[in-house]
MARMIBA-927721 format. One record per atom (N, C-alpha, C, CB): atom name; x, y, z; residue in three letters. Coordinates in steps of 0.2 Angstrom, whole numbers. Glycine has a CB too. Example, Ala and Ser with C-alpha at 12.3 -4.5 7.8 and 13.67 -1.06 7.14 Angstrom:
! MARMIBA-927721
+------+-------+-------+-------+------+
: atom :    c1 :    c2 :    c3 : rest :
+------+-------+-------+-------+------+
:    N :    66 :   -28 :    39 :  ala :
:   CA :    62 :   -22 :    39 :  ala :
:    C :    66 :   -16 :    39 :  ala :
:   CB :    57 :   -22 :    45 :  ala :
:    N :    64 :   -11 :    35 :  ser :
:   CA :    68 :    -5 :    36 :  ser :
:    C :    64 :     0 :    39 :  ser :
:   CB :    70 :    -3 :    29 :  ser :
+------+-------+-------+-------+------+
***
This chain:
! MARMIBA-927721
+------+-------+-------+-------+------+
: atom :    c1 :    c2 :    c3 : rest :
+------+-------+-------+-------+------+
:    N :    46 :    75 :   -76 :  unk :
:   CA :    52 :    75 :   -77 :  unk :
:    C :    56 :    70 :   -71 :  unk :
:   CB :    53 :    82 :   -79 :  unk :
:    N :    60 :    65 :   -75 :  unk :
:   CA :    68 :    64 :   -71 :  unk :
:    C :    71 :    66 :   -67 :  unk :
:   CB :    71 :    65 :   -73 :  unk :
:    N :    74 :    65 :   -63 :  unk :
:   CA :    80 :    67 :   -58 :  unk :
:    C :    84 :    69 :   -63 :  unk :
:   CB :    85 :    60 :   -53 :  unk :
:    N :    86 :    66 :   -66 :  unk :
:   CA :    92 :    68 :   -71 :  unk :
:    C :    91 :    74 :   -76 :  unk :
:   CB :    93 :    62 :   -74 :  unk :
:    N :    83 :    73 :   -79 :  unk :
:   CA :    84 :    79 :   -81 :  unk :
:    C :    84 :    88 :   -80 :  unk :
:   CB :    83 :    76 :   -84 :  unk :
:    N :    83 :    87 :   -72 :  unk :
:   CA :    87 :    92 :   -68 :  unk :
:    C :    94 :    95 :   -67 :  unk :
:   CB :    86 :    90 :   -64 :  unk :
:    N :    96 :    91 :   -71 :  unk :
:   CA :   105 :    93 :   -67 :  unk :
:    C :   107 :    94 :   -75 :  unk :
:   CB :   111 :    85 :   -62 :  unk :
:    N :   112 :   100 :   -73 :  unk :
:   CA :   112 :   102 :   -80 :  unk :
:    C :   115 :    98 :   -86 :  unk :
:   CB :   114 :   110 :   -80 :  unk :
:    N :   117 :    97 :   -93 :  unk :
:   CA :   119 :    95 :   -97 :  unk :
:    C :   124 :    99 :  -100 :  unk :
:   CB :   115 :    92 :  -100 :  unk :
:    N :   131 :    99 :   -99 :  unk :
:   CA :   134 :   104 :  -103 :  unk :
:    C :   138 :   101 :  -111 :  unk :
:   CB :   140 :   106 :   -97 :  unk :
:    N :   133 :    95 :  -112 :  unk :
:   CA :   134 :    94 :  -119 :  unk :
:    C :   129 :    99 :  -123 :  unk :
:   CB :   134 :    86 :  -122 :  unk :
:    N :   125 :   101 :  -120 :  unk :
:   CA :   118 :   107 :  -124 :  unk :
:    C :   120 :   114 :  -123 :  unk :
:   CB :   108 :   108 :  -120 :  unk :
:    N :   127 :   112 :  -121 :  unk :
:   CA :   128 :   121 :  -119 :  unk :
:    C :   129 :   123 :  -128 :  unk :
:   CB :   137 :   124 :  -112 :  unk :
:    N :   130 :   130 :  -129 :  unk :
:   CA :   130 :   133 :  -136 :  unk :
:    C :   138 :   133 :  -136 :  unk :
:   CB :   125 :   142 :  -138 :  unk :
:    N :   140 :   135 :  -131 :  unk :
:   CA :   149 :   138 :  -130 :  unk :
:    C :   153 :   132 :  -127 :  unk :
:   CB :   150 :   145 :  -123 :  unk :
:    N :   159 :   131 :  -127 :  unk :
:   CA :   160 :   124 :  -125 :  unk :
:    C :   166 :   128 :  -118 :  unk :
:   CB :   164 :   116 :  -132 :  unk :
:    N :   165 :   123 :  -112 :  unk :
:   CA :   165 :   123 :  -108 :  unk :
:    C :   173 :   125 :  -106 :  unk :
:   CB :   161 :   118 :  -106 :  unk :
:    N :   176 :   130 :  -102 :  unk :
:   CA :   185 :   132 :  -103 :  unk :
:    C :   188 :   125 :  -101 :  unk :
:   CB :   189 :   139 :   -96 :  unk :
:    N :   192 :   124 :  -104 :  unk :
:   CA :   196 :   119 :  -102 :  unk :
:    C :   200 :   120 :   -97 :  unk :
:   CB :   200 :   118 :  -106 :  unk :
:    N :   204 :   118 :   -92 :  unk :
:   CA :   204 :   120 :   -85 :  unk :
:    C :   212 :   122 :   -86 :  unk :
:   CB :   202 :   113 :   -78 :  unk :
:    N :   215 :   122 :   -88 :  unk :
:   CA :   220 :   126 :   -92 :  unk :
:    C :   219 :   134 :   -91 :  unk :
:   CB :   220 :   124 :  -101 :  unk :
:    N :   214 :   135 :   -93 :  unk :
:   CA :   213 :   142 :   -95 :  unk :
:    C :   211 :   144 :   -86 :  unk :
:   CB :   206 :   142 :  -102 :  unk :
:    N :   209 :   138 :   -83 :  unk :
:   CA :   206 :   142 :   -77 :  unk :
:    C :   214 :   143 :   -71 :  unk :
:   CB :   198 :   138 :   -73 :  unk :
:    N :   215 :   137 :   -73 :  unk :
:   CA :   223 :   137 :   -69 :  unk :
:    C :   227 :   145 :   -70 :  unk :
:   CB :   229 :   130 :   -72 :  unk :
:    N :   226 :   147 :   -78 :  unk :
:   CA :   230 :   151 :   -82 :  unk :
:    C :   230 :   159 :   -76 :  unk :
:   CB :   227 :   152 :   -92 :  unk :
:    N :   222 :   160 :   -80 :  unk :
:   CA :   219 :   166 :   -79 :  unk :
:    C :   217 :   169 :   -72 :  unk :
:   CB :   213 :   166 :   -82 :  unk :
:    N :   214 :   163 :   -67 :  unk :
:   CA :   212 :   164 :   -61 :  unk :
:    C :   218 :   162 :   -55 :  unk :
:   CB :   207 :   161 :   -62 :  unk :
:    N :   222 :   160 :   -60 :  unk :
:   CA :   229 :   159 :   -53 :  unk :
:    C :   232 :   159 :   -53 :  unk :
:   CB :   231 :   155 :   -49 :  unk :
:    N :   237 :   157 :   -59 :  unk :
:   CA :   243 :   159 :   -60 :  unk :
:    C :   245 :   167 :   -62 :  unk :
:   CB :   247 :   153 :   -64 :  unk :
:    N :   240 :   169 :   -65 :  unk :
:   CA :   241 :   177 :   -67 :  unk :
:    C :   240 :   181 :   -63 :  unk :
:   CB :   238 :   179 :   -73 :  unk :
:    N :   234 :   179 :   -58 :  unk :
:   CA :   232 :   185 :   -53 :  unk :
:    C :   236 :   185 :   -48 :  unk :
:   CB :   227 :   185 :   -51 :  unk :
:    N :   240 :   178 :   -47 :  unk :
:   CA :   245 :   179 :   -41 :  unk :
:    C :   251 :   180 :   -44 :  unk :
:   CB :   247 :   172 :   -37 :  unk :
:    N :   251 :   179 :   -50 :  unk :
:   CA :   262 :   182 :   -53 :  unk :
:    C :   264 :   177 :   -52 :  unk :
:   CB :   268 :   189 :   -48 :  unk :
:    N :   261 :   172 :   -53 :  unk :
:   CA :   266 :   166 :   -51 :  unk :
:    C :   269 :   163 :   -62 :  unk :
:   CB :   260 :   156 :   -45 :  unk :
:    N :   274 :   163 :   -62 :  unk :
:   CA :   276 :   159 :   -65 :  unk :
:    C :   277 :   153 :   -69 :  unk :
:   CB :   278 :   159 :   -63 :  unk :
:    N :   275 :   149 :   -75 :  unk :
:   CA :   273 :   144 :   -75 :  unk :
:    C :   280 :   138 :   -73 :  unk :
:   CB :   269 :   144 :   -81 :  unk :
:    N :   285 :   141 :   -73 :  unk :
:   CA :   291 :   136 :   -70 :  unk :
:    C :   290 :   137 :   -65 :  unk :
:   CB :   298 :   137 :   -72 :  unk :
:    N :   289 :   142 :   -60 :  unk :
:   CA :   289 :   140 :   -52 :  unk :
:    C :   283 :   137 :   -49 :  unk :
:   CB :   290 :   147 :   -48 :  unk :
:    N :   277 :   137 :   -52 :  unk :
:   CA :   272 :   135 :   -49 :  unk :
:    C :   274 :   130 :   -52 :  unk :
:   CB :   266 :   138 :   -51 :  unk :
:    N :   275 :   125 :   -58 :  unk :
:   CA :   278 :   119 :   -57 :  unk :
:    C :   283 :   114 :   -53 :  unk :
:   CB :   279 :   118 :   -61 :  unk :
:    N :   288 :   119 :   -52 :  unk :
:   CA :   292 :   117 :   -47 :  unk :
:    C :   289 :   117 :   -40 :  unk :
:   CB :   299 :   121 :   -46 :  unk :
:    N :   284 :   123 :   -39 :  unk :
:   CA :   282 :   123 :   -32 :  unk :
:    C :   277 :   115 :   -32 :  unk :
:   CB :   275 :   131 :   -30 :  unk :
:    N :   273 :   111 :   -37 :  unk :
:   CA :   270 :   107 :   -37 :  unk :
:    C :   273 :   102 :   -38 :  unk :
:   CB :   265 :   108 :   -41 :  unk :
:    N :   280 :   100 :   -39 :  unk :
:   CA :   286 :    94 :   -43 :  unk :
:    C :   283 :    90 :   -50 :  unk :
:   CB :   287 :    87 :   -37 :  unk :
:    N :   280 :    96 :   -52 :  unk :
:   CA :   280 :    93 :   -56 :  unk :
:    C :   284 :    99 :   -64 :  unk :
:   CB :   271 :    91 :   -56 :  unk :
:    N :   285 :    96 :   -69 :  unk :
:   CA :   290 :    98 :   -75 :  unk :
:    C :   285 :   102 :   -79 :  unk :
:   CB :   292 :    92 :   -80 :  unk :
:    N :   289 :   109 :   -80 :  unk :
:   CA :   287 :   116 :   -85 :  unk :
:    C :   283 :   116 :   -89 :  unk :
:   CB :   293 :   119 :   -89 :  unk :
:    N :   285 :   109 :   -94 :  unk :
:   CA :   282 :   107 :   -99 :  unk :
:    C :   276 :   105 :   -98 :  unk :
:   CB :   285 :   104 :  -103 :  unk :
:    N :   272 :   100 :   -93 :  unk :
:   CA :   266 :    98 :   -91 :  unk :
:    C :   263 :   104 :   -91 :  unk :
:   CB :   267 :    95 :   -85 :  unk :
:    N :   267 :   108 :   -85 :  unk :
:   CA :   259 :   114 :   -84 :  unk :
:    C :   259 :   117 :   -92 :  unk :
:   CB :   261 :   123 :   -75 :  unk :
:    N :   263 :   119 :   -95 :  unk :
:   CA :   263 :   124 :  -102 :  unk :
:    C :   258 :   120 :  -104 :  unk :
:   CB :   271 :   126 :  -107 :  unk :
:    N :   259 :   113 :  -104 :  unk :
:   CA :   255 :   110 :  -109 :  unk :
:    C :   247 :   110 :  -107 :  unk :
:   CB :   258 :   104 :  -110 :  unk :
:    N :   245 :   109 :   -99 :  unk :
:   CA :   238 :   111 :   -97 :  unk :
:    C :   235 :   117 :   -98 :  unk :
:   CB :   238 :   111 :   -92 :  unk :
:    N :   241 :   124 :   -97 :  unk :
:   CA :   237 :   130 :   -98 :  unk :
:    C :   236 :   131 :  -105 :  unk :
:   CB :   239 :   135 :   -95 :  unk :
:    N :   242 :   127 :  -110 :  unk :
:   CA :   240 :   129 :  -117 :  unk :
:    C :   234 :   125 :  -119 :  unk :
:   CB :   245 :   127 :  -121 :  unk :
:    N :   230 :   118 :  -115 :  unk :
:   CA :   226 :   116 :  -117 :  unk :
:    C :   226 :   110 :  -121 :  unk :
:   CB :   224 :   121 :  -120 :  unk :
:    N :   233 :   107 :  -122 :  unk :
:   CA :   236 :   101 :  -126 :  unk :
:    C :   235 :    97 :  -123 :  unk :
:   CB :   241 :   100 :  -127 :  unk :
:    N :   237 :    96 :  -114 :  unk :
:   CA :   233 :    93 :  -112 :  unk :
:    C :   228 :    92 :  -105 :  unk :
:   CB :   236 :    89 :  -113 :  unk :
:    N :   227 :    87 :  -103 :  unk :
:   CA :   221 :    84 :  -100 :  unk :
:    C :   224 :    86 :   -92 :  unk :
:   CB :   220 :    75 :  -102 :  unk :
:    N :   217 :    87 :   -87 :  unk :
:   CA :   221 :    86 :   -78 :  unk :
:    C :   218 :    80 :   -79 :  unk :
:   CB :   217 :    91 :   -68 :  unk :
:    N :   225 :    74 :   -75 :  unk :
:   CA :   223 :    67 :   -73 :  unk :
:    C :   222 :    68 :   -65 :  unk :
:   CB :   228 :    61 :   -76 :  unk :
:    N :   219 :    65 :   -63 :  unk :
:   CA :   218 :    66 :   -54 :  unk :
:    C :   223 :    66 :   -52 :  unk :
:   CB :   214 :    61 :   -49 :  unk :
:    N :   230 :    63 :   -53 :  unk :
:   CA :   235 :    65 :   -48 :  unk :
:    C :   237 :    74 :   -51 :  unk :
:   CB :   242 :    59 :   -48 :  unk :
:    N :   235 :    76 :   -54 :  unk :
:   CA :   237 :    83 :   -55 :  unk :
:    C :   232 :    88 :   -54 :  unk :
:   CB :   240 :    85 :   -61 :  unk :
:    N :   225 :    83 :   -54 :  unk :
:   CA :   221 :    87 :   -50 :  unk :
:    C :   222 :    87 :   -41 :  unk :
:   CB :   214 :    85 :   -51 :  unk :
:    N :   226 :    82 :   -38 :  unk :
:   CA :   228 :    84 :   -31 :  unk :
:    C :   232 :    89 :   -30 :  unk :
:   CB :   231 :    79 :   -27 :  unk :
:    N :   238 :    89 :   -33 :  unk :
:   CA :   241 :    92 :   -32 :  unk :
:    C :   238 :    99 :   -36 :  unk :
:   CB :   247 :    89 :   -33 :  unk :
:    N :   236 :   102 :   -39 :  unk :
:   CA :   232 :   109 :   -42 :  unk :
:    C :   228 :   111 :   -34 :  unk :
:   CB :   225 :   107 :   -51 :  unk :
:    N :   224 :   103 :   -31 :  unk :
:   CA :   218 :   108 :   -27 :  unk :
:    C :   225 :   109 :   -22 :  unk :
:   CB :   210 :   103 :   -22 :  unk :
:    N :   229 :   105 :   -20 :  unk :
:   CA :   233 :   106 :   -14 :  unk :
:    C :   238 :   111 :   -16 :  unk :
:   CB :   237 :    98 :   -12 :  unk :
:    N :   239 :   113 :   -21 :  unk :
:   CA :   242 :   120 :   -23 :  unk :
:    C :   235 :   127 :   -19 :  unk :
:   CB :   242 :   121 :   -33 :  unk :
:    N :   231 :   126 :   -23 :  unk :
:   CA :   226 :   132 :   -26 :  unk :
:    C :   222 :   133 :   -21 :  unk :
:   CB :   221 :   131 :   -33 :  unk :
:    N :   222 :   130 :   -14 :  unk :
:   CA :   216 :   125 :    -8 :  unk :
:    C :   210 :   125 :   -13 :  unk :
:   CB :   214 :   128 :     2 :  unk :
:    N :   210 :   121 :   -17 :  unk :
:   CA :   202 :   120 :   -18 :  unk :
:    C :   203 :   113 :   -17 :  unk :
:   CB :   197 :   121 :   -25 :  unk :
:    N :   196 :   109 :   -22 :  unk :
:   CA :   196 :   101 :   -20 :  unk :
:    C :   198 :    98 :   -27 :  unk :
:   CB :   189 :    98 :   -16 :  unk :
:    N :   201 :    93 :   -27 :  unk :
:   CA :   203 :    90 :   -35 :  unk :
:    C :   196 :    88 :   -39 :  unk :
:   CB :   207 :    83 :   -33 :  unk :
:    N :   191 :    88 :   -36 :  unk :
:   CA :   185 :    87 :   -40 :  unk :
:    C :   183 :    94 :   -43 :  unk :
:   CB :   178 :    85 :   -36 :  unk :
:    N :   185 :    99 :   -40 :  unk :
:   CA :   184 :   104 :   -45 :  unk :
:    C :   188 :   105 :   -52 :  unk :
:   CB :   185 :   111 :   -40 :  unk :
:    N :   195 :   101 :   -52 :  unk :
:   CA :   199 :   100 :   -59 :  unk :
:    C :   196 :    97 :   -62 :  unk :
:   CB :   204 :    97 :   -60 :  unk :
:    N :   194 :    90 :   -60 :  unk :
:   CA :   194 :    85 :   -64 :  unk :
:    C :   186 :    86 :   -67 :  unk :
:   CB :   197 :    78 :   -59 :  unk :
:    N :   183 :    91 :   -64 :  unk :
:   CA :   177 :    93 :   -65 :  unk :
:    C :   174 :    96 :   -73 :  unk :
:   CB :   177 :    99 :   -60 :  unk :
:    N :   179 :   101 :   -71 :  unk :
:   CA :   183 :   105 :   -76 :  unk :
:    C :   183 :   102 :   -83 :  unk :
:   CB :   190 :   105 :   -74 :  unk :
:    N :   191 :    96 :   -83 :  unk :
:   CA :   191 :    93 :   -89 :  unk :
:    C :   186 :    88 :   -91 :  unk :
:   CB :   198 :    90 :   -90 :  unk :
:    N :   180 :    85 :   -86 :  unk :
:   CA :   176 :    81 :   -86 :  unk :
:    C :   170 :    88 :   -93 :  unk :
:   CB :   174 :    78 :   -77 :  unk :
:    N :   170 :    92 :   -89 :  unk :
:   CA :   166 :    96 :   -92 :  unk :
:    C :   166 :    96 :  -101 :  unk :
:   CB :   168 :   102 :   -89 :  unk :
:    N :   173 :   101 :  -102 :  unk :
:   CA :   177 :   102 :  -108 :  unk :
:    C :   178 :    96 :  -110 :  unk :
:   CB :   183 :   105 :  -108 :  unk :
:    N :   179 :    89 :  -109 :  unk :
:   CA :   181 :    83 :  -115 :  unk :
:    C :   172 :    82 :  -116 :  unk :
:   CB :   187 :    74 :  -111 :  unk :
:    N :   169 :    80 :  -111 :  unk :
:   CA :   161 :    80 :  -115 :  unk :
:    C :   156 :    83 :  -118 :  unk :
:   CB :   158 :    79 :  -112 :  unk :
:    N :   159 :    90 :  -118 :  unk :
:   CA :   156 :    94 :  -125 :  unk :
:    C :   159 :    93 :  -130 :  unk :
:   CB :   156 :   100 :  -125 :  unk :
:    N :   166 :    90 :  -128 :  unk :
:   CA :   171 :    91 :  -135 :  unk :
:    C :   168 :    83 :  -139 :  unk :
:   CB :   182 :    91 :  -133 :  unk :
:    N :   166 :    79 :  -135 :  unk :
:   CA :   166 :    71 :  -138 :  unk :
:    C :   157 :    74 :  -140 :  unk :
:   CB :   168 :    62 :  -131 :  unk :
:    N :   154 :    77 :  -137 :  unk :
:   CA :   145 :    77 :  -137 :  unk :
:    C :   147 :    81 :  -146 :  unk :
:   CB :   140 :    84 :  -128 :  unk :
:    N :   148 :    86 :  -146 :  unk :
:   CA :   149 :    89 :  -153 :  unk :
:    C :   153 :    84 :  -161 :  unk :
:   CB :   154 :    96 :  -151 :  unk :
:    N :   159 :    83 :  -158 :  unk :
:   CA :   162 :    79 :  -164 :  unk :
:    C :   160 :    75 :  -165 :  unk :
:   CB :   168 :    78 :  -163 :  unk :
:    N :   156 :    68 :  -161 :  unk :
:   CA :   152 :    62 :  -162 :  unk :
:    C :   144 :    63 :  -161 :  unk :
:   CB :   155 :    56 :  -157 :  unk :
:    N :   142 :    69 :  -163 :  unk :
:   CA :   135 :    70 :  -162 :  unk :
:    C :   130 :    65 :  -166 :  unk :
:   CB :   133 :    77 :  -163 :  unk :
:    N :   135 :    62 :  -174 :  unk :
:   CA :   130 :    58 :  -176 :  unk :
:    C :   128 :    52 :  -173 :  unk :
:   CB :   131 :    58 :  -183 :  unk :
:    N :   136 :    49 :  -172 :  unk :
:   CA :   134 :    43 :  -167 :  unk :
:    C :   130 :    42 :  -159 :  unk :
:   CB :   139 :    40 :  -167 :  unk :
:    N :   132 :    47 :  -157 :  unk :
:   CA :   125 :    47 :  -150 :  unk :
:    C :   116 :    48 :  -152 :  unk :
:   CB :   127 :    56 :  -145 :  unk :
:    N :   118 :    51 :  -158 :  unk :
:   CA :   109 :    51 :  -160 :  unk :
:    C :   106 :    46 :  -163 :  unk :
:   CB :   106 :    57 :  -164 :  unk :
:    N :   111 :    41 :  -165 :  unk :
:   CA :   110 :    32 :  -168 :  unk :
:    C :   107 :    30 :  -160 :  unk :
:   CB :   118 :    27 :  -171 :  unk :
:    N :   111 :    32 :  -153 :  unk :
:   CA :   107 :    29 :  -149 :  unk :
:    C :   100 :    30 :  -146 :  unk :
:   CB :   110 :    29 :  -144 :  unk :
:    N :    97 :    25 :  -145 :  unk :
:   CA :    89 :    26 :  -142 :  unk :
:    C :    87 :    25 :  -134 :  unk :
:   CB :    84 :    20 :  -147 :  unk :
:    N :    85 :    28 :  -133 :  unk :
:   CA :    84 :    28 :  -123 :  unk :
:    C :    83 :    19 :  -123 :  unk :
:   CB :    73 :    34 :  -118 :  unk :
:    N :    84 :    17 :  -117 :  unk :
:   CA :    77 :    14 :  -113 :  unk :
:    C :    74 :    15 :  -112 :  unk :
:   CB :    76 :    13 :  -110 :  unk :
:    N :    67 :    12 :  -112 :  unk :
:   CA :    63 :    13 :  -108 :  unk :
:    C :    62 :     8 :  -104 :  unk :
:   CB :    59 :    16 :  -112 :  unk :
:    N :    64 :    14 :   -96 :  unk :
:   CA :    65 :     9 :   -91 :  unk :
:    C :    59 :     9 :   -87 :  unk :
:   CB :    71 :     9 :   -86 :  unk :
:    N :    56 :     5 :   -82 :  unk :
:   CA :    49 :     8 :   -78 :  unk :
:    C :    49 :     9 :   -71 :  unk :
:   CB :    42 :     3 :   -79 :  unk :
:    N :    48 :    14 :   -70 :  unk :
:   CA :    52 :    18 :   -63 :  unk :
:    C :    48 :    17 :   -58 :  unk :
:   CB :    52 :    27 :   -62 :  unk :
:    N :    47 :    14 :   -52 :  unk :
:   CA :    41 :    13 :   -49 :  unk :
:    C :    42 :    20 :   -43 :  unk :
:   CB :    40 :     5 :   -45 :  unk :
+------+-------+-------+-------+------+
***
């Protein structure tokens, strides 16, 4: 078994990982009773930008991840990983037939 086989492959999960906007809304904004408008103002972005993320219509970019991490005392990697996991799952399930045609290379590992 190779090292990569021991790592969780989110594309194999039965259920899609949560969009980072769901996490932001449920575990931060709702828990802290902060409105989208106030939060957007606090981190220097538009209410529309936060609303789009919270509603799953917009992805978390590296810049937004930095803003979220500073405000929420997390890391930017947390927000980017949440987004990547969500995106990879969707891609793997929506384009399954495309990726099924790709054959793994036979690598000689010393």
